[in-house]
C-alpha positions in Angstrom: 3.3 40.7 42.1 1.9 39.9 38.7 3.5 41.9 35.9 1.9 43.0 32.6 3.7 42.3 29.4 5.0 45.1 27.3 2.9 46.1 24.3 4.0 44.6 21.0 5.7 47.1 18.7 4.4 47.7 15.2 7.5 46.0 13.8 6.6 42.8 15.7 4.4 40.3 13.8 1.3 39.3 15.6 0.3 36.6 13.0 0.4 33.0 14.1 3.7 31.3 13.6 2.3 29.0 11.0 1.7 31.9 8.7 5.4 32.8 8.1 6.3 32.6 4.4 9.7 31.3 3.2 12.1 33.2 1.0 11.3 33.0 -2.7 14.2 30.6 -3.7 13.4 28.1 -1.0 9.6 28.4 -1.7 10.0 27.6 -5.4 12.4 24.8 -4.8 9.9 23.2 -2.4 7.1 23.7 -5.0 9.1 22.1 -7.8 9.8 19.2 -5.4 6.0 18.9 -4.9 5.5 18.9 -8.7 8.0 16.0 -9.0 6.5 14.2 -6.0 3.2 14.2 -7.9 4.7 11.8 -10.5 5.6 9.2 -7.8 2.2 7.7 -7.3 1.8 7.2 -11.1 4.4 4.5 -11.1 2.0 2.4 -9.1 -0.6 2.5 -11.9 -0.5 0.4 -15.1 1.7 0.1 -17.1 4.6 0.5 -14.7 2.5 -1.5 -12.3 4.4 -1.1 -9.1 1.2 -1.4 -7.0 3.1 -1.8 -3.7 4.5 1.7 -4.2 1.0 3.2 -3.8 1.0 2.6 -0.1 3.9 5.0 0.4 3.9 7.1 -2.8 2.0 10.0 -1.2 4.5 10.3 1.6 6.9 12.7 -0.2 4.1 15.1 -1.2 2.5 14.9 2.3 5.8 15.5 4.0 6.4 18.7 1.9 3.0 20.0 2.9 3.6 18.9 6.6 6.9 20.9 6.7 5.5 24.0 4.9 6.0 27.2 7.0 2.3 28.1 6.6 -1.1 26.6 5.8 -1.2 28.8 2.6 2.2 27.5 1.4 1.1 23.9 2.2 -2.0 24.4 0.0 0.1 25.7 -2.8 2.4 22.7 -2.5 -0.6 20.4 -2.6 -1.7 22.2 -5.8 1.7 21.7 -7.4 1.6 18.0 -6.3 -1.8 17.6 -8.0 -0.6 19.2 -11.2 2.4 16.9 -11.3 0.2 13.9 -10.8 -2.2 14.8 -13.6 0.6 15.7 -16.0 2.2 12.3 -15.5 -0.8 10.1 -15.2 -2.4 11.5 -18.3 0.5 12.4 -20.5 -0.9 10.1 -23.2 -3.7 12.7 -23.8 -1.3 15.0 -25.6 -2.5 13.7 -29.1 -6.1 14.5 -28.1 -5.8 17.7 -26.2 -2.4 19.1 -27.2 -1.4 22.2 -25.3 -4.6 22.0 -23.2 -3.0 19.3 -21.0 -0.9 21.7 -18.9 -3.9 23.9 -18.4 -6.0 20.9 -17.3 -3.2 19.8 -15.0 -3.1 23.2 -13.3 -6.9 23.3 -13.0 -7.3 19.8 -11.7 -4.2 20.1 -9.6 -5.9 22.9 -7.7 -8.3 20.3 -6.2 -5.3 18.8 -4.3 -4.6 22.1 -2.5 -7.0 21.1 0.5 -5.0 17.9 0.9 -1.8 19.9 1.4 -3.5 22.2 3.8 -5.0 19.3 5.8 -1.6 17.6 6.0 0.0 20.8 7.4 -2.7 21.6 9.9 -3.0 18.2 11.4 0.5 16.7 11.0 2.9 19.6 11.7 4.9 19.1 15.0 4.4 18.7 17.8 2.0 16.0 16.9 -0.5 14.8 19.5 -2.4 11.6 19.6 -5.6 13.4 19.0 -4.3 15.2 15.9 -2.8 11.9 14.6 -6.2 10.2 14.8 -7.8 13.2 13.1 -5.2 13.2 10.4 -5.8 9.5 9.7 -9.5 10.3 9.2 -9.4 13.8 7.6 -6.5 13.5 5.1 -8.0 10.4 3.4 -11.4 12.0 3.4 -10.0 15.1 1.7 -8.2 13.0 -0.8 -11.3 11.0 -1.7 -13.3 14.3 -1.9 -10.9 15.7 -4.5 -11.1 12.4 -6.5 -14.9 12.6 -6.4 -15.0 16.2 -7.5 -12.8 15.6 -10.6 -14.8 12.4 -11.3 -17.8 14.5 -12.5 -18.2 13.5 -16.1 -18.4 17.1 -17.3 -14.9 17.6 -15.8 -13.4 14.6 -17.5 -14.4 11.6 -15.3 -12.8 9.3 -12.7 -9.6 8.3 -14.4 -6.4 7.5 -12.4 -8.1 7.2 -9.0 -5.6 6.1 -6.4 -7.5 2.9 -5.6 -7.1 1.7 -9.2 -3.4 1.0 -8.5 -4.6 -2.2 -6.7 -6.5 -3.7 -9.7 -4.3 -6.9 -9.7 -4.9 -7.6 -6.0 -8.4 -9.0 -5.6 -7.9 -9.4 -1.8 -7.5 -5.6 -1.5 -10.4 -5.1 -3.9 -12.6 -6.7 -1.3 -12.9 -3.1 -0.1 -14.4 -2.1 -3.5 -17.3 -4.6 -3.0 -18.2 -2.7 0.2 -17.5 0.9 -0.7 -16.5 1.1 -4.3 -13.2 2.3 -5.7 -13.6 5.2 -3.2 -13.0 2.9 -0.2 -9.8 1.5 -1.8 -8.5 5.1 -2.4 -9.3 6.0 1.2 -7.5 3.0 2.5 -4.4 3.8 0.4 -4.4 7.4 1.5 -4.9 6.4 5.1 -1.9 4.1 5.0 0.3 6.8 3.5 -0.8 9.1 6.3 0.0 6.5 8.9 3.5 5.9 7.4 4.2 9.6 7.4 3.3 9.8 11.1 5.4 6.8 11.9 8.4 8.2 10.1 8.3 11.8 11.3 6.8 11.8 14.7 8.9 11.8 17.9 6.3 11.0 20.6 5.7 7.2 20.9 2.0 7.3 21.5 0.9 9.0 18.2 3.3 6.6 16.3 1.8 3.6 18.0 -1.7 4.7 17.2 -0.7 5.3 13.6 0.9 1.9 13.3 -2.2 0.2 14.8 -4.6 2.0 12.4 -2.3 1.3 9.4 -2.3 -2.4 10.2 -6.1 -2.5 10.6 -6.6 -0.7 7.3 -4.2 -3.1 5.5 -6.1 -6.1 6.9 -9.6 -4.8 6.0 -9.5 -5.7 2.3 -8.3 -9.3 2.7 -10.8 -9.8 5.5 -13.7 -8.6 3.3 -12.5 -10.7 0.4 -12.4 -13.8 2.6 -15.9 -13.1 3.9 -17.4 -12.5 0.5 -19.2 -15.6 -0.7 -18.0 -17.1 -4.0 -20.6 -17.8 -6.7 -22.0 -21.3 -6.3 -24.1 -23.2 -8.8 -25.1 -20.2 -10.8 -23.9 -21.5 -14.1 -21.4 -20.1 -16.6 -21.2 -18.6 -20.1 -18.6 -18.6 -22.8 -17.8 -15.2 -24.3 -15.5 -14.5 -27.3 -13.7 -11.1 -27.5 -12.7 -10.1 -31.0 -9.6 -8.0 -31.4 -8.7 -7.2 -35.1 -5.7 -5.1 -34.3 -4.6 -1.8 -35.8 -6.6 -1.6 -39.1 -7.2 2.0 -40.2 -9.6 1.4 -43.1 -13.1 1.0 -41.6 -14.2 -1.7 -44.1 -11.0 -3.7 -43.6 -11.5 -3.5 -39.8 -15.0 -4.8 -40.2 -13.8 -7.6 -42.4 -11.0 -8.5 -40.0 -13.5 -8.8 -37.1 -15.8 -10.9 -39.3 -12.9 -13.3 -40.1 -11.9 -13.7 -36.5 -15.6 -14.4 -35.6 -15.9 -17.0 -38.4 -13.0 -18.8 -36.8 -15.3 -19.5 -33.8 -17.6 -21.8 -35.7 -17.8 -25.1 -33.9 -17.0 -23.7 -30.5 -19.7 -23.5 -27.8 -19.8 -19.7 -27.6 -22.7 -17.9 -26.0 -21.8 -14.3 -26.9 -19.4 -12.7 -29.4 -18.2 -9.1 -28.5 -16.6 -6.8 -31.0 -14.7 -3.7 -30.0 -15.8 -0.1 -30.0 -16.1 1.4 -33.6 -15.8 -2.0 -35.1 -18.2 -0.8 -37.8 -18.9 2.6 -39.3 -22.1 1.3 -40.9 -25.5 2.4 -39.6 -26.8 -1.1 -39.0 -30.4 0.1 -39.2 -29.9 1.3 -42.8 -27.0 -0.8 -44.1 -28.4 -4.2 -45.1 -25.1 -5.6 -46.3 -23.3 -5.0 -43.0 -26.2 -6.3 -41.0 -26.5 -9.4 -43.2 -22.8 -10.2 -42.4 -23.5 -10.0 -38.7 -26.7 -12.1 -39.0 -24.8 -14.8 -40.8 -22.1 -14.9 -38.2 -24.7 -15.2 -35.5 -26.2 -18.2 -37.4 -22.9 -20.0 -38.0 -21.5 -19.5 -34.5 -24.7 -20.0 -32.7 -24.1 -16.9 -30.6 -25.4 -13.4 -30.7 -22.9 -10.8 -31.8 -22.4 -7.4 -30.1 -20.9 -5.0 -32.6 -19.6 -1.5 -31.9 -21.2 1.0 -34.2 -19.6 4.4 -34.8 -21.9 5.7 -37.6 -23.5 8.9 -39.0 -27.2 8.5 -38.4 -30.2 9.6 -40.4 -30.3 13.0 -38.5 -26.7 13.7 -39.7 -25.1 13.3 -36.3 -22.5 10.6 -35.3 -23.2 8.4 -32.4 -21.4 5.4 -30.7 -23.7 2.4 -30.1 -23.4 -1.1 -28.8 -25.6 -3.1 -31.1 -26.8 -6.6 -30.3 -27.4 -8.7 -33.4 -29.1 -12.2 -33.6 -29.9 -14.4 -36.6 -33.1 -12.4 -36.9 -31.4 -9.0 -37.0 -30.9 -6.1 -34.6 -32.2 -7.1 -31.1 -31.4 -3.9 -29.3 -28.8 -1.1 -29.0 -27.3 1.1 -26.3 -26.0 4.5 -27.2 -23.0 5.8 -25.3 -24.1 8.4 -22.7 -20.8 9.7 -21.4 -18.6 10.9 -24.1 -14.9 11.5 -23.9 -14.1 15.2 -23.5 -12.0 16.4 -26.4 -11.9 12.8 -27.9 -15.6 12.7 -28.8 -16.7 16.2 -28.1 -15.1 19.5 -27.2 -16.6 21.2 -24.2 -17.6 24.8 -24.9 -16.7 24.2 -28.6 -17.3 27.9 -29.6 -14.5 28.8 -27.1 -12.2 25.8 -27.2 -12.8 24.5 -30.7 -9.4 25.8 -31.8 -7.9 22.8 -30.0 -9.1 20.5 -32.8 -6.7 22.4 -35.1 -3.6 21.6 -33.1 -4.4 18.1 -31.9 -6.6 15.0 -32.7 -9.5 16.4 -30.7 -12.9 15.7 -32.1 -13.7 17.5 -35.3 -17.4 17.4 -34.4 -19.3 16.5 -31.4 -20.8 13.0 -31.1 -24.4 12.7 -30.2 -24.8 11.2 -26.7 -27.5 8.7 -25.6 -30.2 9.7 -23.2 -30.4 6.7 -20.8 -28.7 3.4 -19.9 -30.5 0.1 -20.2 -29.5 -3.6 -20.1 -29.3 -5.4 -23.4 -31.5 -8.6 -23.5 -29.0 -11.1 -24.8 -29.5 -14.8 -24.7 -27.0 -17.6 -24.5 -26.7 -20.3 -27.3 -29.5 -22.4 -25.6 -31.9 -19.4 -25.6 -31.7 -18.7 -21.9 -31.7 -15.0 -20.8 -28.3 -13.5 -20.4 -28.9 -9.8 -19.6 -25.8 -7.8 -20.4 -24.6 -4.4 -19.1 -23.0 -3.1 -22.3 -21.0 0.1 -21.8 -18.6 1.7 -24.2 -14.9 2.6 -23.7 -14.6 5.6 -21.3 -17.8 4.5 -19.4 -15.8 1.7 -17.7 -14.3 4.5 -15.6 -17.6 5.3 -13.9 -18.5 3.2 -10.9 -22.1 4.4 -10.9 -22.8 3.0 -14.4 -21.6 -0.5 -13.6 -23.6 -0.3 -10.4 -26.7 0.7 -12.3 -26.2 -2.3 -14.7 -26.0 -4.7 -11.7 -29.1 -3.3 -10.1 -30.9 -3.5 -13.4 -30.2 -7.2 -13.6 -27.1 -7.5 -15.7 -25.3 -10.8 -15.2 -22.2 -9.8 -17.2 -20.5 -6.4 -17.7 -19.3 -5.9 -21.3 -17.0 -3.0 -22.2 -16.3 -2.2 -25.9 -13.1 -0.2 -26.3 -10.7 1.3 -28.8 -7.4 2.8 -27.7 -5.6 2.7 -31.0 -4.7 6.4 -30.8 -2.8 5.7 -27.5 -1.5 2.3 -28.5 2.1 2.7 -27.4 1.4 4.5 -24.1 0.2 3.5 -20.7 -3.5 4.2 -21.6 -4.5 0.6 -22.8 -3.2 -0.9 -19.5 -4.8 1.8 -17.4 -8.0 1.2 -19.3 -8.3 -2.5 -18.9 -7.6 -2.3 -15.2 -10.9 -0.5 -14.7 -12.9 -3.6 -15.8 -11.3 -5.6 -12.9 -12.4 -2.9 -10.4 -16.0 -2.8 -11.8 -16.2 -6.6 -11.5 -15.2 -6.5 -7.9 -17.5 -3.6 -7.0 -20.6 -5.2 -8.5 -19.9 -8.9 -8.0 -20.3 -9.5 -11.8 -17.9 -10.9 -14.2 -16.6 -8.3 -16.6 -15.0 -8.4 -20.0 -13.4 -5.8 -22.3 -13.2 -6.2 -26.0 -10.7 -3.8 -27.6 -10.0 -3.2 -31.3 -6.3 -3.0 -30.6 -5.9 -4.4 -27.1 -6.0 -4.9 -24.3 -8.9 -7.3 -24.3 -9.4 -9.2 -21.1 -11.9 -11.0 -18.8 -12.3 -11.0 -15.1 -14.4 -13.0 -12.7 -16.8 -11.6 -10.1 -14.0 -10.9 -7.7 -11.8 -9.0 -10.1 -9.4 -11.9 -10.9 -8.1 -12.0 -14.4 -9.2 -15.0 -16.3 -7.8 -14.3 -19.8 -6.0 -11.6 -21.7 -5.0 -10.5 -25.2 -2.3 -7.9 -25.3 -1.8 -5.0 -27.7 0.6 -7.1 -29.7 -2.0 -9.8 -30.5 -5.0 -10.2 -32.8 -7.8 -12.7 -33.1 -10.6 -14.0 -30.8 -10.1 -14.6 -27.1 -12.6 -17.2 -25.7 -13.2 -17.4 -22.0 -15.6 -19.2 -19.7 -17.2 -16.9 -17.1 -18.6 -18.2 -13.9 -21.9 -16.3 -13.2 -23.3 -15.1 -9.9 -26.9 -15.9 -9.0 -29.5 -13.6 -10.5 -30.3 -10.8 -8.1 -27.0 -11.0 -6.2 -25.9 -7.6 -5.0 -22.7 -6.5 -3.2 -22.8 -3.9 -0.4 -21.6 -1.3 -2.9 -24.5 -2.2 -5.3 -26.9 -1.6 -2.4 -25.5 1.5 -0.7 -23.8 3.3 -3.6 -21.5 6.2 -3.1 -21.8 6.5 0.7 -18.0 6.6 1.1 -17.3 9.8 -1.1 -20.4 11.5 0.4 -19.2 10.7 3.9 -15.7 12.0 2.8 -17.3 15.3 1.7 -19.1 15.7 5.1 -15.8 15.0 6.9 -14.0 17.5 4.7 -16.6 20.1 5.2 -16.6 19.6 9.0 -12.8 19.8 9.1 -12.8 22.9 6.9 -15.4 24.6 9.2 -13.3 23.7 12.3 -10.2 25.1 10.7 -11.9 28.3 9.8 -13.3 28.8 13.4 -9.8 28.1 14.8 -8.2 30.6 12.5 -10.8 33.2 13.3 -10.3 32.7 17.0 -6.5 33.2 16.6 -7.0 36.4 14.7 -9.4 37.7 17.3 -6.9 36.9 20.1 -4.1 38.5 18.1 -6.2 41.6 17.5 -7.1 41.9 21.2 -3.9 44.0 21.9 -1.7 44.2 24.9 -4.6 44.8 27.3 -5.9 41.3 26.5 -2.6 39.6 27.2 -1.1 39.0 30.6 1.8 36.9 31.5 2.0 34.3 34.1 2.9 35.4 37.7 6.6 36.1 38.2 8.5 33.8 40.5 
């Protein structure tokens, strides 16, 4: 005869087993471990530069989330992991933001909470093949979604994206030409997920599936790199990058850049690029500074792109890339995306006090209104449209993509990281130019006041470099791609992060429905529960 189970007593928990919480000491030990685990991926970024580590660096954090006793605790561990990552990756911001950095780490770390929850929901044992496949899709999608969210320029911008760890590996950056840095981040996160499954899963089939997917993901970048056509017969240009070094006095800095440029006389240079803030003169109203640049353009035979950081006629300070020919100012581009705290303080009436305890901006710079390509010409007078972007803007994939679609044949970044000279910031910064080159199929150069200045070909391979301990002019020959050439990423844009957001939303909705169904089943009471027939 079938027998009915006894009603559960009030003392018995009817919550799902994955909602049990650990005792406080164990809970906080695990969270501190997650905070420390957040620092591990940073070692894969410049300047430590252990790029290989990126492929397994998420495993400790994901494992802590996987083994959490509840989804809620897994989300908290993901949050702590994210906070540890931001604190370590951006420690060099302390001079600019001071005590605000821990606050920013906590706020941005919160974005990683869904990664922890997804890892727990999909990877906790017993793991099935279906959940393993879902994890290999969903966990990378959630990771990319969090990177995309914090990449909004009003929140600070896309710095320290996981895919940037691979900047020195053009074969892997083949993925960037198809889906931008987002696809590289997704690949790295997917491999980490696969490694965790292989290491922690007992059933053979999920492990075999994870190993196969991991191998395919690792092979995708080199395959795309091999299939990508190299530039053929599109010509080349010679660009000189001027690096005066640490010179605090603005006029002395200008003079040092001028001397380095004068040393190029007699060389077949097509364009001379100075760093960001290489002059504090308003070149529209300072004839002496403009005459110096005009003379240099005459003697070198190359147009000069100076970095202007000047107070304008309206009383506001702006940062411009100014193209100067022997005839005078040809055109200028005004920086659109300013550095939070470095060039403006968000919500200054509320947060302006930060300027008193750090080197945050004493006043807000005036941003530009639109991007446009600068109409440079080479030494023979042929058009050389340049996508000139300033410093922090090298972090934004969409800006380089816009330059490529607008006809730029070379991406030029002007930079100044003198405030962060002895930190990891200069190395992290120059890495972005390599990624932008690979994404857009355009050679890219960065001219920095204090280093690092470097040049990369259209596939992200480094051609020349001037480190932070050097000064002078770095001359490099850049092979060009044919006019109108566009990569897949140039054409389709941010399809990968948008797809990741859709996957994340779908996974979130499925998790909510599942949780609701469990709660309804739990609330059904003893009359809704019958045991199997007795034997």
